[in-house]
N, C-alpha and C positions, 0 to 999 in steps of 0.2 A: 225725100231723102232723109234717112234716119241719122240725125245728128247726135244721138245718145252716145255719150263717151264710151260706155261699155260695148255697145254694138260696134262702134268704130274699132275699138281695140280688138274685138273678137274677129272682125273681118280682116283686119290687118294681120293678126297672128295666123289666121288660116292661109292667107295669101303667102305669108312669110314661110310657113311650113311647106306649102306647095312649091314655093321657090326653092326651098331647101331640097325637097325631093327631086326636083328637076335637076338641080345641081349634082346631086348624088348620082343620078342616072347618067348624066353627061360625063361625070368624072369616073364613074365605075361602070362602064358599059358591060362589063362581064360579071357584074355583081349578081350573085344568086339570091341574095336576100337583102331587101331594103328595109331598113329600120327607121321609123320616124315617130315623132311624138305629136299628138294633136288631141284636143278634147272633143273634136267633132267627128263622130263616127262616119257621117256621110262624106266628110272630106276624105277620110281614110278610104272609104269604099270607092270614091272618085279616083283616088290615087291608084287603087288596084286596077280599075278599068282603064285608066290612063296608061298604066304600066303594062297592061295586058297580063296582069299577074294571075297565076293559077290559084292562088289562095291568099287569104288574109288571116293572120293570127293576131289577136289583140289581147293584151293583159290589162285587166281593169285597173282603175285608179287605186292608189294606196288605200288599204282598208281602214287606216286610222283617220281618214277624213282630211288629210293634209291637202295642199294645193298641187301635189305632184300629178302630172298629166298621165293618162294611159299610154302604154307603149304598144306600138303596132308594128308587126313584121309582115312584109309582103313578099311572097315567093313569085318571082317574075315568070316562072314556067312551071308546068306540071311536075309533081314529085317524081314520077317515073323517069321523066326526061332529065330531071335534076340528078337523080341517083344512078342513071345509066352508066356514067364513066366509072363508078365505084364498084359495079357488080362483078367485073372481071377480077378486080383486086379481092373482092369478097370470096369469089370462087377459089382463087389462088390460096387465100388464107385458109379456107376450109379444107382444101386438099393437103396443104402443109400440116394443118392440125391433125387430119386423119392419119397421115403418114407418121407424124410424131407419136400419135396414140398407138398405132400398130407397132412401131419400133419399140415403144415403151413396154407394150404388152409382151412382145417377144423377149425383151431384156429381162422383164420381171419373171417371165416363165422360166427363162434359162437360170436366172439367179435362184428362183425358188427350187428348181430341180437340183442345183448344186447344194443349197442348204438342206434340202430334204435328204439327199444322199449322205451328206456329212452327219446330219442328225441321226440317220439310220445307223451309220458307222459308230457314232458315239453310243447309241443305244445298245448295239450289238456288243461293243466293248464293255459296257457296263454289265451286260448279262454274263459275259465271259469272266469278268472280275468277280462278279457275285458267285459264279460257279467255281472260283478258285484257280482260273487259268490266267496267269500273269505274263505269259510268254510273248503274245502278239503285241506289236507296237502299232500305234495309230499313225497314218500318214499326216504330214504337216498341213496339207490343204493349200488352196490357191490364194487365200487372203490372209493378211496378217492376223486378223481376229481369229479365224479358224486355226491358223498355225499355233497361235498362243494357247487356244483352248486345247488343242491336241497335245501340245508340249506339257501343259498342266496336268492333263489326264494321264499321260505317260509317266510323269513324275509321281503322281498319286498311285499309279499302278505299281511302280517300283517300290515306293515306301510301304505300301500294303504287303507286297510280296516279302520284303525284308522283315517286316514286323511279324508276319505270319510264320516265316521261317524261324525267327527267334522264339516265338511262342511254341512252335512244334519242337524245337530243340530243347527248350526248357521242360516240356512235357515228357521228353523221352530220355534226357540225359541229366546226370548229376552235375550240379553247378561247381561243386568243389573239386571233384576228381576228373570230370569230363567223361566218366564211364556211363554206360547205359544204366538207367534206373530200374526199379522193380517192374514198371509197366512194360518197358521195352524188353527187359530180360525175360519176362514170362512170355511175351509175344514170340521172341526168338526161340525159346524152349519149345513152344507149341509148334513153330515152324519145323524145328528139327524132328520132333515126334512125327509130324505129318509126313515129312520127307522120308524118314527111315523106318516107319512102322511097317512090319512085315518083310523087311529086307534082311533081317538078321544082323544088321550093323548096330553095335551098342552105343549107348550114350551114358556118360558118367556125369553126375551132378555133385558138386562140392560146395559146402557152405563153410566159409572161413569167418570166425568170430574173434575179434581182438579182445583178449581177456582184460578185464578191469579198466577198459577204456573210459567208462562213465566216471570212475573214481579219479582217474587222471584228469579229466575235464573239471571235475568238482574241485580238485586241488590246485591246478595250474591255470584254469580258465579255458574258454572256448577257442581262443586264438591258438593256444598251444595244441588243443585237441584237433582243430582243423588242419594245422600244419602237420601233425602226426598222421592224420588220415591221408593227406596228400602224399606223404612220403611212403606210407604203407601201400597205397595204390600204385606208385611207381615201382615198388619192389615186386608187387604182383604182376604188373605188366612185363617186367623183366623175366618172369618165370613162365607165364602162360603164353602159349603159342598164339599168334595173331589170328589163326583160323578158328580159334575157340572164342566163346563169349565170356567176357569178364565184366561183371556189373557190381554196382554198389546197391544193396537192397535197403539197408537201414544205416543208422549212424555208424556202427562198427561192424557191420556184417556184409560180406562180399559173396557173390555167387559166381561159380565157374561152370560152364556147360561145355563139355568136350565130346564132340561127335567122333565116333569110331574108336573110342577109348574104353577099355574095360576098367571096372572099379579097381582091380588089382594094380593096374598100371597107373591109375589116377592116384593111388596111394603114394607112389614114388614122387609125383608132382607135389602132393601135399607135404611130404618130408622136405622137399626143396624149399617150399614156401616157409615152413617153420624155421629152417636154417637161415634163410634170408632175413626174416623178421627178427630172429633172435640175435642177429649180428649187432643190433643196437642202432638206435636212431638218434640223431642230434637235432634238437629243435630249440633254436634261439639260446644256445649255450647249455641246454639241459640234455643230458645223455639219458636216454630211455631205452631199456631192453624190452621190446614188446614180444610177449608170447601170445599164441593163438590156439584155438581149438577148431578142429576141422572134422566135419561130418561128411560121409560119402554114401551115395546110393546110386543105383543104376537102372536104366531103362533097357528092357521092359520088365525085368524080374522084380523090381521094387515098386513099380507103379507105371501107369500108362497115361496119367494126366498130370499137368504141371503142378497143380495144387497138392496132389498126392505125393509127388516126388519131392517137392519142397518141404512138405511136412516130414517125410521120412529122413531127409537130409538134416533137418533141424533136430529131430529126435536123436540121430546119431551124433550130431555136434554137441548136444547137451551132455551126452555120456562121455564125450571125448576127454573131458577134463579129468575123469577118473582113470584114463588109460595112461600107461607109461609114456607113450609117444605123443599124446594129445591128438591122436587121430583115431577115428572110429568108423567102421563100416556098418551100415544099417543091417540089423537082424530082425526078422519077423517077431512081433510081440513086444518090441521096445516101446511101442506107443503107450502101453499101460504104465510104464515107469514115467514117461513124459507127462501123462495126465496127473500122475501122483505128484510130480514135481511142481506142476502148475498149482495144484491144490495147496501144497506146502508154501509156495511163494505167496499165494493170496492170503494165507493165515499168519504169516511170519510177524508182521508188525503187531497184530492183535496178540500174538503169543507173548511178546515182550511186555505189552501194555497190561495184559491181564494176568501176568505172572504165571504163565504156562511153562516157561523155561525153568529148569532146575540146574543147580550147580552141583557137580559131583567132584570128589577128590580122589586122586590116586597117589598113595604114599610113595615116597622115596626114602631109601636107606643108605647110610654110609657104610661102605663095604669094609672099612678098617675096623669098626667095632660093632656093626649090625644095628646101630641106633637109627631111629626115624629122624630124618634131617629136613623134612618138608613135604609138600604135596603139590601136585599139578592140578589146577582147576579146569574141569571139562564140562561143557554145556550139554545138557540133555533136554529133550522136549517131550512132554507128556501131552500129546495131541488128543483132542477130545474125540476124534473119529478114527484117526490113523493109528492111535496107540503110542507106545513109547518109541521115540525116534532117536537113534544115535546121531552124533554130530556129522558123520559123512553124508547123512540124508538131507541136511539143510544148510550146513556151513558153506559148501561150494555154491549152492543156489544163492545164498545171501551175498556171497562175494560177487557173483555175476550180475546181480540186480542192484548193487549199491547199498544193500541193507546191513552189510557186515559191521560198519561202525556202530550201528545201533546195538548189535549183539555184544561187540567188544566193550562198549561202555557199560553195558549191563553186567558183563562178566567181571570187569575191573571193580565196579562198585560192590558187587556181591562178595567177591573174593577178599577184598580189603576189609569189609565188614566181618567176614568169618574169621580172618586172621586176627582181627582185634579181639574177637570173642575168645579165640584160643589163648591169647596172651592173658586175658582176664581169668581164664581157667587154669593158668599156670603152664601152658604149653607154648614155649617161645620158638615157634616153628615158622619159617617163611612159606610163602605161597607163590606159585608160578602161574602166570596167565599168558595165553597165546595171543600174539598180534599177527596181523596179515600185512602184506605189502600195501594194501589199500589204506590200512590204518597209518602207516608211516607217511602217507601223503596228506594226512590230516594235519594242518598247521596248528590246530588247537589241541592236539593230543597231549603234548608235555604239560600244558597248563591244566588240562583236565585231570591228568594223573596226579599232579601236585596238589590240586584242590581236593581231590578224593582222599589222598593221604592225610592232608590236614584236617579234613572234616571228621575223620575217624581216628585222629591222633596216633597215626601209625608211622613208625620210622621207615624211610624209603628202603633201607637195607632188607626189610622183610618182604619186599616185592621183587620178584624175578620176572622179566619180560622175555618170552621165548618167540623166536621168529625162525621160519624155515629159510633155507637157502633160496628157494624159489621166490619168496616174498621180497628178496633184496634185488632182484634182477630189473625191476622197473626203472629205477634210477639209483645206482649204487652211491653216487656222490651225495645225493639228497638223503638217502638212507643213512649214510655215515654221519651226516650232520645231526640228524634227528636222534640217532642212537647215542651219539656223544652227549647231546643235550639231556637225554633221559638218564644217561649214566652219571652226568654231573649233578643230577637231582639226588643221587645216592642209590638208585635202583641197580639191580644186577641184569646183565644181558646175556642170553643164551642162544646159540644157534641150534635149532631143532632139526631132526631128520638129516643130520650131516652125512654127506656121501651120496645123496640122491639128487641133488640139484646141479646147477651149472657154474657155481662159483669157483673161481680159480684160487689157488693158494695165495696169489698176489693180492686178491681182493680180501681174503679172509684175514690176512696178517695186518691189514690196515683198519680193520673194524674194531671198535671198542667193545670186545666180547670177553665175558668172564668164564663161560662154560661152552663146551661142545657136547651135544647129545648125539650119540651114535645111533643111526637108524636101526629099527628092529629087524630089517631085512638082513643085516650083517650079524645080528646077535642070536637069532633064534636057533641056528644050527651049530652054535659054538659048544664045545671046542672041536667038533668032528669035521667041520668043513675047513679044509686047509686054506682055501682062498679067503674065506671070511676071517680066519685067524690072522693071515697076513695083513688084510685091510685094517682090521681093528687094532692090531698091534702098531701099525704105522700111524693110525689116527691118534692113538694114545700118546705116542712119542711126539707127534706133531703138536698136539695141543699143549703138552707139557713144555715143549721148547718155546711156544708162544706165550707161556705164562697163563694158560687156561686149565681149568679143571675139566674132567671128563665124566659124563653120566651115560650109562648104557640103558636104553629103553627096550622093552620087549623081552626082558629076561623071563624065561619060562621053565628053567630047570636049575637044579643045584649045581651040576657040573659047569654050566655056563657062568653062574655067579661066582663059583670058586675060581674058574680060569680068569675071569675079569679082575677079581681081587688080586690074583697073582701077577697080573700085568700092570698093576698100579692104577687101575680105574677107580676113581674116588666114590662114585655113587651108582646106584642101580634102581631100576623101576620096571615093573612088569607083573604079569599075572601070577608068577611064582610067589611074589611078595604079597600082592593084593590086587584085586580088580578095583576099578573105580567104584566109589561108594557115595551115598548121599552126604552132603556136607555136614549135616547135623549129627551123623554117626561117626565122623572122623575122629573126634577127640576120644570117644569111647574105644575105638579100634586102637588108638595109640596107647591108651592105658592098659590094654590087654597085651600089647606087644612087648616082648622081653629081649628081643634081639636074635632069638633062634627062629629063623624063618620056617624051618621044617616043622616047628611046633605050632605054627599058626596057619597052617593050610586050611584048617576048619574054623578059624577065628570068626569069620563073618557069619557062619551058620550059628555059632554060639551066641553071637550078639543078637541075632534076630529070633532066637528060640525063646 
């Protein structure tokens, strides 16, 4: 018998474990797995045999060398028998999993189909929007996300449509007046031509230009100019039938296209337009009488293309200023004059800068004693290629293009200098200089005149400023203030071409005027034309009753001059006395003049011989 303490302990521990196993078996009869601890593998194997176990699984002792004993697990029956109760559950689980997978696949397929259709709808909508079709709306969809996306896309579509409509409107219509612009007007004119070509139905084209609009803007500002244009557009709308096209082409130019209207009938509409515009416009307390020039041409006789018709209407419009009614119908060949005017316009500033303009003087005589009483300064242009140009060839162009103040200041400076020279030569004669309505809108004009007089040490009484009735119609109240200011400086004021404008006697009597100049159209047939006799006699009486002197211009005969003297007309001017002459020869002419006009018919020839 081995009495070694270790062997004893070992035997006792093995028995203890076996006892423990037996206890486990007895207590857990249905135990599938028996777990025990023993260091003796043979003991463990005996336990497996004893338990009729199907398998023995052992875990080795702790790898760190500690005293922990190996763990043994004994399966009391074969694995297949052990797992048999769970196989049914496994099959159920597998079937349930497969069903779940199938249902999931079906759901995903259905969802993906819905998403695909929605995406296709969105893509189609994007293509429609890209092509400019904003009319179709997207359906809200079945999900909140798709509904939100569709709503956002519909809002984007609406915003784009509104912005595009705004851009289209701005590209075709004038912002200020709401009228079609040049682009749309030309398009509509082309449509009218295409529709009526070959039918025999006429088309009338009218261009309406607001005279001196640029100068009004320069004097009163763009806000006043914009308000003036808006009112003018409303006047035109009131005149032009809605079935016709009314458009604004440029800043102060309007186009009217009238289908089925002959140019002769369009003339009547043009006259109505001028009457409406001439009735006066009130802009922020400023009363402005706006006149206009209108050119008319017709399809097909004056052109068959929009550009050609617009050019011919523009040519007629430019000549309209020279017409009594400010209306002109295009005539073949007028383009040559238009091209000439463009050349003049391009050279005008250079002419002033390079001293191409020349000042001429036309003498005035006092009818009571036949003495020379002054001269009127007149501009002439010695153009390097076009030759000698009279004022009617470039003054009106200068007015239309805003260059007239440049010429006026040149004329004032040159005339004052010449007058100073006359005085130094012993000729105490005043000089007259013409102003335009545009000049009166220049707020710096009085200061410029005063400085010019001071620079040449000339008394203001030696300067007479002449204005036509027509030049006063832009703003009579403003003109009255400016004229009073100029008169307060000491200068004299004269109304030129009296009887040809639109001024009423009520307006004339309130103007600070010293002289009335009777227009040559009433003088040239005196004393033979009885109507002219009546008009001139009444004008002389009117002027005298208002405290004004009278000067008759355009005197071309001795009988006319004698009759004027008999009626109390103070002064005369005209070809019978003298044609305009270069300023440098005026003093020589005066020295030759003795008061007997008939003796001086050939004075100019003698001077130049």
